[in-house]
C-alpha positions in Angstrom: 7.8 39.3 48.8 6.0 41.8 49.9 8.3 44.4 48.8 7.9 42.6 45.0 4.0 42.4 45.9 4.0 46.3 46.2 6.5 47.1 43.1 5.0 44.9 40.8 1.3 46.2 42.3 -0.3 42.7 43.0 -1.5 41.7 46.2 0.5 38.7 47.8 -2.6 36.3 48.0 -2.4 37.0 43.8 0.9 36.2 43.8 0.9 32.7 45.2 -2.5 31.5 43.0 -0.5 32.5 40.0 2.5 30.5 41.5 -0.1 27.4 42.6 -1.4 27.9 39.1 1.9 27.8 37.4 3.2 24.5 39.7 -0.1 22.7 38.7 0.1 19.7 36.0 -1.2 20.8 32.8 -4.5 19.4 31.5 -4.0 16.7 28.9 -6.2 17.3 25.7 -7.8 13.7 25.0 -7.9 14.8 21.6 -4.0 15.1 21.5 -3.4 11.8 23.6 -5.9 9.9 20.8 -3.8 11.6 18.0 -0.6 10.1 19.7 -1.9 6.9 20.4 -3.1 6.4 16.5 0.2 7.7 15.1 2.4 5.9 17.5 0.4 2.4 16.7 0.4 2.9 12.9 4.4 3.1 13.4 4.9 6.9 12.4 3.4 6.3 9.1 -0.2 8.2 9.6 -0.2 11.7 8.0 -3.6 13.7 8.2 -6.5 12.1 6.6 -5.5 8.6 8.3 -5.3 10.3 11.5 -8.6 11.7 11.0 -9.9 8.6 10.0 -8.7 6.8 12.9 -10.5 9.5 15.5 -13.7 9.3 13.7 -13.3 5.8 14.6 -13.2 6.6 18.2 -16.1 8.8 18.0 -13.7 12.3 17.4 -14.9 14.6 14.5 -12.0 16.7 14.2 -11.0 18.7 11.2 -8.2 18.1 9.2 -6.7 21.4 9.5 -7.3 21.3 13.6 -4.9 17.6 13.1 -2.6 19.2 10.7 -1.8 22.1 13.6 -1.7 19.4 16.6 0.5 16.9 14.9 3.1 20.3 13.8 2.5 21.0 17.7 3.2 17.7 19.0 6.2 16.8 16.5 4.5 14.2 14.6 5.6 13.9 11.2 4.8 11.0 8.7 7.7 9.0 7.6 7.4 7.0 4.8 9.7 4.8 3.2 9.5 2.4 -0.1 10.0 -0.9 1.4 9.8 -2.4 -2.1 11.8 -1.6 -5.1 12.0 -4.5 -7.4 8.5 -6.6 -8.0 10.3 -8.9 -10.1 14.0 -10.3 -10.7 14.8 -11.0 -14.8 18.3 -12.8 -14.1 17.8 -16.2 -14.1 18.8 -19.5 -15.8 14.7 -21.0 -16.2 13.1 -21.0 -19.4 11.6 -17.4 -21.1 8.8 -17.8 -23.2 8.6 -16.2 -26.7 6.6 -12.8 -27.3 3.3 -14.3 -28.5 1.2 -11.1 -27.9 3.8 -9.2 -29.9 2.2 -5.6 -28.2 -1.5 -6.8 -29.9 -3.3 -5.1 -26.7 -6.3 -5.2 -28.5 -7.6 -8.3 -28.6 -11.5 -8.6 -30.8 -13.2 -10.5 -27.6 -12.9 -11.4 -23.9 -10.6 -14.2 -22.7 -8.2 -13.8 -26.0 -5.3 -12.3 -23.8 -4.6 -11.9 -20.5 -1.5 -9.5 -18.6 0.0 -10.6 -15.3 2.3 -8.6 -13.3 3.1 -7.7 -10.0 3.2 -4.7 -7.9 3.2 -3.9 -4.3 1.2 -1.4 -2.1 0.9 0.1 1.1 -1.7 -1.2 3.8 -2.4 -0.6 7.8 -0.8 -3.9 8.0 2.4 -2.4 6.2 3.6 -3.1 2.0 1.9 -5.8 0.5 2.7 -7.4 -3.5 0.2 -7.7 -5.4 0.1 -10.1 -8.5 -2.5 -9.0 -10.7 -4.1 -10.4 -14.3 -5.8 -7.9 -16.9 -8.0 -9.0 -19.2 -6.8 -6.8 -22.2 -10.2 -6.8 -24.1 -12.6 -5.3 -21.4 -9.7 -3.9 -19.3 -10.8 -5.4 -16.5 -9.2 -7.0 -13.3 -9.9 -11.0 -13.6 -7.6 -12.6 -11.2 -5.7 -11.0 -7.9 -3.3 -12.1 -4.8 -1.5 -10.6 -2.3 1.0 -11.4 0.1 4.0 -10.3 2.3 6.1 -11.5 -0.4 6.7 -13.1 -3.9 7.2 -16.2 -4.3 6.0 -18.1 -7.7 3.1 -19.0 -5.7 1.9 -15.8 -5.5 1.4 -15.4 -9.5 0.0 -18.5 -9.6 -2.7 -17.7 -7.3 -3.7 -15.0 -9.4 -4.2 -17.2 -12.1 -5.8 -19.4 -10.3 -8.5 -17.4 -9.3 -8.5 -16.0 -12.8 -9.0 -18.9 -14.5 -11.8 -19.8 -12.0 -13.9 -17.1 -12.9 -13.5 -16.9 -16.1 -13.1 -20.9 -17.4 -11.1 -19.4 -21.0 -10.8 -21.3 -24.1 -8.3 -23.4 -25.2 -5.4 -21.0 -26.8 -5.8 -18.2 -24.6 -2.7 -15.9 -24.4 -1.0 -15.7 -20.9 1.7 -12.6 -21.0 4.0 -11.2 -18.7 7.4 -10.1 -17.9 10.5 -12.5 -17.5 10.2 -12.8 -13.8 11.1 -15.8 -12.2 7.4 -15.9 -10.8 6.6 -16.3 -14.4 9.1 -18.3 -15.5 8.9 -21.0 -12.7 7.9 -24.4 -13.1 4.7 -24.1 -10.9 2.9 -21.3 -13.4 4.4 -22.6 -16.4 2.7 -26.4 -15.5 -0.5 -24.6 -14.5 -0.4 -22.5 -18.0 -0.1 -25.9 -19.9 -3.2 -27.8 -17.6 -5.2 -24.9 -18.7 -4.4 -24.8 -22.5 -3.1 -21.4 -22.5 0.0 -20.0 -24.5 2.5 -18.2 -22.5 4.0 -15.2 -23.6 7.2 -13.1 -21.9 7.7 -9.4 -22.9 11.3 -8.6 -24.8 14.6 -8.7 -22.4 14.8 -4.8 -21.0 11.1 -3.6 -22.4 8.6 -2.9 -19.7 6.4 -1.6 -22.5 5.6 -5.0 -23.3 3.2 -5.6 -20.7 1.7 -1.9 -20.9 
């Protein structure tokens, strides 16, 4: 050992001190620890921006570029996958309404024509289906409902909220696609109780609800 130290031009005490430092456990960076914890809590879905928010909530103000460097250094890669593809199923034997709206997307006043549709959105709890009702005149959402699945109750809840908020007059056109939720007995009964005209898109024409 003395020969090696002389050859390298270092003292024996320095050699032993360097060995001690090398054998000592590495200090864990608290930012990295919290970053990994937040990433794991998201199910591996969080990217740099959501992680920055999560760290801020824990009192850690970290720049977005530093977070990205730490993610790369620790092998943290966001893995977003779309869980849902289709939102409505038009292949059913339920009654289908005529296209009363007929692409007349500019009514003369509010509460004359509403368009209903279902989409899906990403939340901190996972993917959720969102049913909305839009007033074609004001272009405002007048009713909405969210759920982890999309039974007929989802679209009924959105329409019930719209009715409660707007109290529309009889004859309002309630337009949608031909999805089974909108063709269901419960949804049709809801429209009938409120004297609405049900209208559905033409088969295979997604633009009828745009």
